[in-house]
N, C-alpha and C positions, 0 to 999 in steps of 0.2 A: 497452517499458513505456509506461504512460499514467497520467494523474492519477486518484487515487482520492478520491472525495468524502467529506468528513467531515460537513460541513453546507453550507448554501447559499453561505457565504462563506469556506469553509476546505477546503483540499485537501492531500493528501500525495502524494509521488512516491517510489516504491520504486526505488532505484538500486543494485542488486546488493549487498545487505547493509547499506546505509545508506539513510536517507530524509531528504528535506527537505520543507518545508511552504510553502504559499502562503496568505496571509491577505488578504482584501479588506476595506477600509473604504469610506468614501464619497469619500475624496479620493485615497488611494494604495492600492496593493497592496504587500505585504511578503513577500519570500522569507526564510524562516528557514533559513539555510545554502544552499549552491549545488551540492551533489552531489559525486560522486567520478568516475564514468565519464563522465557527461554534462558537456559544456563549453558548453552552450547553455540553461542553466536559465532565463535571462531570456526567451529566445525561446520556450521551452516554456510559461512563464507567460503569454505573450501569446496562447496558445491559449484561455485562460480569461477574460482581462480586457483591457480597453483602458485601464485606469487606469495612471498612471505607477508603475513598479515600483522599490521600494527593496530593499536587502539588509541583513540582520542576520546576523552569524556568532555562533553560540553559543560557538564556539571555533575554532581555526584548524588543527586536525589536517588532514592532506591530504585525507581523505575528506569534508570539509565545505566545501571551498573550490574545488571543481572548475571552477566558472564565475565565480569572482570577477573574472576579467579582463574580463567583460562590463560591469562597473560602474565609473563614475568616482568614486563615493563608496561606502564600506562602513562600516556601523555595527558596532562591537564594543567590548567592554571593553578599554581600552588596555593592561591587563596581558598581553593576548595578543600584543602587538607583539614580545615576546621570541621568539615562535615564527613570526611572520608576515613573509614577504617579499613586498612589493608586486609585482604582475605588471608594473607600469610606474611610474616615479617620480612621475608626476603624480596618481596615484590618491590621493584624500583619505580619511583615516580620521576618521569622526565618532565621538567617544568616547561610550560609553554606560556610565554608572556604576551601581552598585547603588542601587536606589531611583528611578532615572530612569524617566520614562514616554515611550514612543513612541506617538504618536496618529496613526493613519492615516485618521482621519475617523470620529468616532463610535465608535471602537474602541480604547480605551486599553490599552496593553500595558506592564505593570510589569516592570522588570528586577530579577532576583534573582540576585546573584552566588553561584556555587557552586564556589569554587576547590578544587583538589585533583586532579581528573583533569587539568586544566591550570590555570595560574595565573589565567586570566581567564574560565574557564567561567562562562557566564551563561545563565539561563533567562528566558523571557518568560511572564508570567502575563496571559492574556486576561481582564481584570478583570471584564467583564460576564458571560462564560460560565463562568469558572472553569477553562478549559483552560490547563494549564501545558505549554509547549514546552521540554523540559528539556535537550536536547542529549544528552550521553553519561552523566552521572553516575547517572541513575536508569533502570534497565532490568533485564530478566531474562535478558540474554545474557552476552557476555564484556565485562567492564569493564577497559579497558587502564589499568594502573597501573605500567607499566614504562617505562624511558627517562627522560631528563632532565626535571626539573621536575614530576614526578608526586609527590604527597604524600598518603599515606593518612590521616595525622593531620588535615590540612586538610580532606580529603574528609569525614571523620566529623563534624567541627565544622560543615561546610557543611550536611550533611543534618540535623543536629540543629536548626540554625537554621531550616531550611526547614519543619520541623514547626510553627513558630510561625504559618505561613500555612495550616495544614491545613484550617481552616474555609472558606478562600477557594478552595481547590483541589478541583475536582470530578473531573477526570480528568487524567492525565499522558500526554503524547505524546512519547515518546523517539525518538531517531534510530536506535536499533538494538533488536532483540528485538521482543517483543509490543507492539502499539500499538492502543488505549491500555492503560495500566496504572493501578492504583488507588494512592492515597496510602498505603494500608496496606503497600505494598512498601517504603516508606522505612525504617520501624523495623527491618525484616528485613535490609535492606542495612547499616544502622548496626550491628546486632548481629553480622553476619558480618564486617564490616570490623574491628570491635573485637576479635573473636576472632583474626583474622589478626595484628593489631598486637600482641596479647598472646602470640602463639605457640601458641595453643590449637588450631590446625588445621594438619595436615600437608599440604604441597603435593605435587602430582604434577608431574614434569618435562613441559614443553610447549614446542613450537617455534612461533614466530610471526614470519613475515617474516624467517626466518634467525636470529632471536634465540632463545636458550635462556632460557626464563622459568619461573617457578613458577606453577602453576595451583592456585588455592584454590577449591574447590567449596563454596559456603556454602548450597547447597540451592536457592536461588531465583535464583542468578547465579553466575558464575565470575569471580573476580578474577585477572588476569594481572599478576604482580609480578616485579620483578628478583630474581635469585638472591640 
């Protein structure tokens, strides 16, 4: 695999079903997530930049933290600490709360909390360009909502709140599925999730990683939920 250019200062890396991103400012570079199969995302980022490289995790499912051991400090929403086990005890967690701004030098990135897929799922909005790096909640692939601490009601409320930012969001860059997608996907995901919550869609049985789950096809995505 290799880096795919989005623009002069933004790249994505496809890692066997999941992707992570590299953003460059004038002072730092930022990895948004660190892959699944690769365990050298920081080293890979060094192919593109000589800037000091920081890491932000949109959330801490295993397919997003493959190279976290490369970093002494990791930025994340502290609600993710219920899921995250530090690779070594001295690793520092830098908390990023909803509404916080990460500035990597002339490139402010606004944190928007999107709990539901996980308790601390958080997107970053590249304020100047309107690119939203959304993690997993917004995509046209399979959205995992099975297992501990997933909550579809919280997910729906998060996406409804996200629509308040729709004038600021030009394109959405998810970690799975098509990339990029349009903000118009969000109301469709809300509608589908609400139908699931109300029992208006019948599921199909599906097996994922040895788990028997319910697959709800809402047309533009598939939600995988507990039985």
